[in-house]
Backbone as CSV, one residue per row, in Angstrom:
resi,resn,N_x,N_y,N_z,CA_x,CA_y,CA_z,C_x,C_y,C_z
1,MET,0.839,-1.181,0.000,0.000,0.000,0.000,0.886,1.248,0.000
2,GLU,0.497,2.247,-0.743,1.264,3.475,-0.875,1.236,4.287,0.419
3,LYS,2.377,4.869,0.764,2.488,5.670,1.973,1.789,7.007,1.776
4,LEU,1.020,7.428,2.764,0.271,8.672,2.710,1.167,9.833,3.135
5,THR,1.068,10.963,2.435,1.817,12.164,2.778,0.944,13.085,3.628
6,CYS,1.558,14.124,4.191,0.794,15.117,4.964,-0.260,15.779,4.082
7,ASN,0.113,16.145,2.862,-0.854,16.770,1.960,-2.005,15.818,1.640
8,GLY,-1.706,14.552,1.459,-2.750,13.569,1.205,-3.663,13.411,2.405
9,ALA,-3.095,13.394,3.599,-3.891,13.254,4.819,-4.821,14.453,5.005
10,LYS,-4.355,15.633,4.649,-5.180,16.838,4.796,-6.363,16.843,3.835
11,GLN,-6.326,16.004,2.804,-7.416,15.921,1.840,-8.514,14.954,2.279
12,ILE,-8.254,14.174,3.306,-9.265,13.231,3.799,-10.394,14.025,4.440
13,ASP,-11.607,13.691,4.067,-12.783,14.385,4.588,-12.931,14.088,6.082
14,LEU,-12.895,15.139,6.908,-12.974,14.972,8.360,-14.294,14.354,8.812
15,VAL,-15.394,14.713,8.191,-16.694,14.165,8.570,-16.703,12.652,8.326
16,ASP,-16.231,12.234,7.183,-16.166,10.802,6.879,-15.168,10.088,7.793
17,TYR,-14.055,10.745,8.093,-13.057,10.131,8.960,-13.612,9.947,10.372
18,LEU,-14.292,10.957,10.890,-14.907,10.824,12.208,-15.941,9.697,12.213
19,ALA,-16.713,9.575,11.129,-17.683,8.484,11.024,-16.975,7.130,11.049
20,SER,-15.818,7.046,10.400,-15.074,5.778,10.390,-14.567,5.418,11.788
21,LEU,-14.440,6.426,12.656,-14.024,6.197,14.040,-15.225,5.991,14.971
22,GLY,-16.436,6.068,14.398,-17.638,5.841,15.187,-18.286,7.089,15.756
23,HIS,-17.878,8.263,15.297,-18.428,9.527,15.792,-19.401,10.107,14.768
24,GLN,-20.622,10.366,15.212,-21.653,10.917,14.337,-22.022,12.322,14.804
25,PRO,-22.335,13.217,13.874,-22.719,14.577,14.281,-24.053,14.576,15.021
26,LYS,-24.164,15.473,15.967,-25.425,15.652,16.692,-26.316,16.662,15.986
27,LYS,-25.690,17.531,15.192,-26.445,18.542,14.447,-25.633,18.941,13.223
28,VAL,-26.343,19.206,12.128,-25.707,19.690,10.909,-26.398,20.985,10.511
29,ASN,-25.592,22.027,10.306,-26.109,23.325,9.899,-25.282,23.789,8.706
30,ASN,-25.831,23.626,7.511,-25.095,23.908,6.268,-23.829,23.064,6.231
31,GLN,-22.651,23.675,6.221,-21.387,22.935,6.162,-20.782,22.681,7.542
32,ASP,-21.484,23.080,8.612,-20.977,22.894,9.975,-21.602,21.656,10.609
33,TYR,-20.760,20.730,11.025,-21.168,19.485,11.654,-20.750,19.552,13.123
34,TRP,-21.711,19.443,14.021,-21.477,19.573,15.457,-21.480,18.200,16.122
35,TYR,-20.441,17.936,16.904,-20.253,16.651,17.573,-20.054,16.848,19.070
36,LEU,-20.348,15.792,19.824,-19.788,15.702,21.161,-18.305,15.470,20.937
37,SER,-17.464,16.177,21.649,-16.031,16.108,21.365,-15.489,14.685,21.466
38,PRO,-14.812,14.228,20.407,-14.168,12.917,20.472,-12.867,12.955,21.286
39,LEU,-12.449,14.160,21.693,-11.190,14.314,22.420,-11.369,14.375,23.932
40,ARG,-12.619,14.488,24.397,-12.890,14.583,25.835,-14.372,14.303,26.055
41,ASP,-14.773,14.191,27.317,-16.179,13.943,27.651,-16.936,15.256,27.723
42,GLU,-18.134,15.263,27.169,-19.018,16.423,27.271,-20.441,15.996,26.984
43,LYS,-21.392,16.837,27.380,-22.812,16.529,27.180,-23.450,17.420,26.129
44,THR,-22.836,18.550,25.830,-23.352,19.475,24.826,-22.333,19.571,23.695
45,PRO,-22.752,19.339,22.454,-21.802,19.385,21.333,-21.108,20.744,21.208
46,SER,-19.775,20.716,21.262,-19.003,21.948,21.080,-17.862,21.747,20.089
47,PHE,-17.799,20.569,19.506,-16.753,20.221,18.539,-17.355,20.381,17.146
48,LYS,-16.833,21.349,16.389,-17.412,21.659,15.078,-16.431,21.320,13.966
49,VAL,-16.959,20.713,12.920,-16.186,20.478,11.691,-16.849,21.277,10.588
50,ASN,-16.062,22.113,9.920,-16.549,22.803,8.734,-16.141,21.944,7.549
51,ARG,-17.131,21.330,6.917,-16.838,20.372,5.842,-16.257,21.065,4.611
52,LYS,-16.684,22.264,4.333,-16.168,22.972,3.156,-14.682,23.274,3.311
53,LEU,-14.284,23.738,4.493,-12.878,24.064,4.749,-12.080,22.846,5.213
54,ASN,-12.794,21.780,5.618,-12.185,20.555,6.119,-11.283,20.819,7.326
55,VAL,-11.822,21.587,8.278,-11.116,21.882,9.526,-12.067,21.670,10.696
56,TRP,-11.500,21.476,11.897,-12.279,21.293,13.109,-11.897,22.352,14.124
57,TYR,-12.819,22.579,15.067,-12.557,23.503,16.164,-13.354,23.043,17.372
58,ASP,-12.683,22.920,18.504,-13.343,22.553,19.750,-13.533,23.835,20.556
59,HIS,-14.769,24.307,20.627,-15.070,25.580,21.287,-14.772,25.549,22.778
60,ALA,-14.826,24.396,23.406,-14.573,24.317,24.841,-13.090,24.444,25.180
61,THR,-12.223,23.993,24.276,-10.780,24.042,24.551,-10.062,25.139,23.774
62,GLY,-10.714,25.659,22.731,-10.075,26.675,21.897,-9.053,26.112,20.936
63,LYS,-9.061,24.797,20.745,-8.117,24.156,19.828,-8.828,23.726,18.559
64,GLY,-8.067,23.647,17.471,-8.625,23.209,16.208,-7.525,22.942,15.207
65,GLY,-7.921,22.646,13.979,-6.932,22.404,12.934,-7.461,21.482,11.857
66,ASN,-6.528,20.780,11.226,-6.873,19.869,10.129,-6.887,18.432,10.645
67,LEU,-6.985,17.478,9.733,-7.053,16.079,10.130,-5.793,15.627,10.865
68,ILE,-4.639,16.128,10.478,-3.397,15.740,11.143,-3.403,16.233,12.589
69,ASP,-3.831,17.478,12.805,-3.914,18.012,14.165,-4.872,17.183,15.018
70,PHE,-6.010,16.810,14.422,-6.980,15.995,15.143,-6.403,14.615,15.456
71,GLY,-5.881,13.948,14.433,-5.406,12.572,14.603,-4.289,12.431,15.615
72,THR,-3.367,13.378,15.636,-2.267,13.282,16.602,-2.771,13.438,18.034
73,GLN,-3.809,14.255,18.228,-4.392,14.382,19.564,-5.252,13.170,19.904
74,TYR,-6.054,12.722,18.962,-6.981,11.614,19.191,-6.231,10.327,19.541
75,PHE,-5.163,10.039,18.794,-4.406,8.811,19.004,-3.182,9.011,19.894
76,ASN,-2.937,10.258,20.334,-1.782,10.586,21.163,-0.499,10.044,20.523
77,CYS,-0.268,10.473,19.281,0.889,9.996,18.528,1.523,11.172,17.775
78,ASN,2.650,10.911,17.131,3.276,11.959,16.317,2.774,11.854,14.879
79,VAL,3.183,12.792,14.040,2.691,12.857,12.667,3.079,11.604,11.884
80,ALA,4.309,11.153,12.027,4.753,9.960,11.287,3.912,8.742,11.658
81,GLU,3.617,8.577,12.946,2.801,7.446,13.385,1.373,7.559,12.847
82,LEU,0.834,8.776,12.830,-0.510,8.974,12.294,-0.559,8.646,10.805
83,LEU,0.419,9.120,10.043,0.442,8.836,8.603,0.540,7.340,8.343
84,GLN,1.306,6.637,9.160,1.407,5.194,9.024,0.048,4.553,9.308
85,ARG,-0.625,5.012,10.338,-1.956,4.494,10.686,-2.940,4.752,9.543
86,LEU,-2.922,5.979,9.008,-3.826,6.336,7.922,-3.523,5.556,6.648
87,SER,-2.260,5.267,6.402,-1.879,4.522,5.204,-2.429,3.105,5.228
88,GLY,-2.677,2.580,6.406,-3.182,1.227,6.539,-4.691,1.120,6.458
89,GLN,-5.402,2.243,6.347,-6.863,2.229,6.296,-7.341,2.357,4.864
90,ALA,-8.520,1.801,4.610,-9.130,1.901,3.284,-9.599,3.329,3.044
91,ILE,-9.383,3.834,1.864,-9.807,5.180,1.505,-10.757,5.086,0.325
92,ALA,-11.949,5.592,0.505,-12.954,5.570,-0.565,-12.725,6.739,-1.501
93,PRO,-13.172,6.643,-2.743,-13.022,7.757,-3.673,-13.874,8.943,-3.239
94,PRO,-13.520,10.158,-3.679,-14.310,11.323,-3.311,-15.739,11.190,-3.807
95,ARG,-16.648,11.803,-3.089,-18.036,11.787,-3.527,-18.464,13.196,-3.877
96,PRO,-19.497,13.336,-4.681,-19.948,14.671,-5.049,-20.497,15.417,-3.843
97,THR,-20.396,16.740,-3.881,-20.935,17.582,-2.824,-22.446,17.419,-2.792
98,GLN,-22.996,17.342,-1.597,-24.435,17.197,-1.482,-24.961,18.157,-0.435
99,GLY,-26.211,18.550,-0.584,-26.832,19.461,0.365,-27.313,18.730,1.593
100,THR,-27.509,19.459,2.661,-28.057,18.890,3.874,-29.216,19.746,4.332
101,VAL,-30.063,19.156,5.114,-31.172,19.884,5.707,-30.704,20.382,7.063
102,LYS,-30.913,21.650,7.350,-30.452,22.250,8.597,-30.929,21.422,9.798
103,GLY,-29.951,21.070,10.648,-30.276,20.356,11.863,-30.523,18.872,11.695
104,ARG,-30.280,18.315,10.516,-30.519,16.888,10.289,-29.275,16.229,9.722
105,TYR,-29.231,14.921,9.883,-28.122,14.153,9.325,-28.280,14.027,7.820
106,PRO,-27.186,14.139,7.077,-27.243,13.745,5.674,-27.477,12.235,5.641
107,ALA,-28.170,11.769,4.640,-28.531,10.353,4.559,-27.311,9.434,4.640
108,ASP,-26.189,9.840,4.061,-25.028,8.953,4.044,-24.301,8.891,5.375
109,LEU,-24.691,9.690,6.377,-24.020,9.645,7.672,-24.856,8.950,8.733
110,ARG,-26.018,8.434,8.367,-26.856,7.767,9.353,-26.246,6.452,9.803
111,GLU,-25.419,5.861,8.967,-24.742,4.624,9.332,-23.247,4.883,9.351
112,SER,-22.576,4.362,10.336,-21.132,4.488,10.412,-20.507,3.624,9.325
113,LYS,-19.532,4.161,8.636,-18.884,3.430,7.553,-17.422,3.186,7.908
114,PRO,-16.860,2.082,7.485,-15.486,1.764,7.838,-14.454,2.463,6.959
115,VAL,-14.894,3.285,6.027,-13.957,3.976,5.147,-14.172,5.470,5.249
116,PHE,-13.178,6.226,4.837,-13.311,7.668,4.767,-12.893,8.105,3.380
117,ARG,-13.250,9.322,3.014,-13.029,9.794,1.657,-11.974,10.890,1.626
118,ILE,-11.245,10.949,0.506,-10.299,12.040,0.300,-10.768,12.885,-0.841
C-alpha cells in the first residue's frame, strides 16, 4: 500500500473520517457538523467540523486544525505514526458535494462506515 503524505492526509474528509471512528454529528447546519467532542467527555456538542474548509474547532478548549492536528491528539501519537496508521486504512473515492437539511443528518451519515473519503 502506498504511503500517505501530509498533503494527502489533509485531503481526507474529516466528517467521513470521524464516522469511520464511530463519531456521528449531533447537528448539521449547512457545512458545519457539530459533535460531542471525540477528544474529551461532554454533554453538549461543542466540537465543530466545517466540511467545506475541512477543519475542526473545539469551542470548549479553543483548539482546532486539520485532520493531522486531530489525529495526533486523538491517538496521542506523532505525525509519522498517524500517517502510518492512515496509510493502513481503506480510503474511498471522493463523492460529489451534497446538500443537507439544517439540523438533520445527511442520509449517508446515518450509518457508520469503515472507510473515509479524500
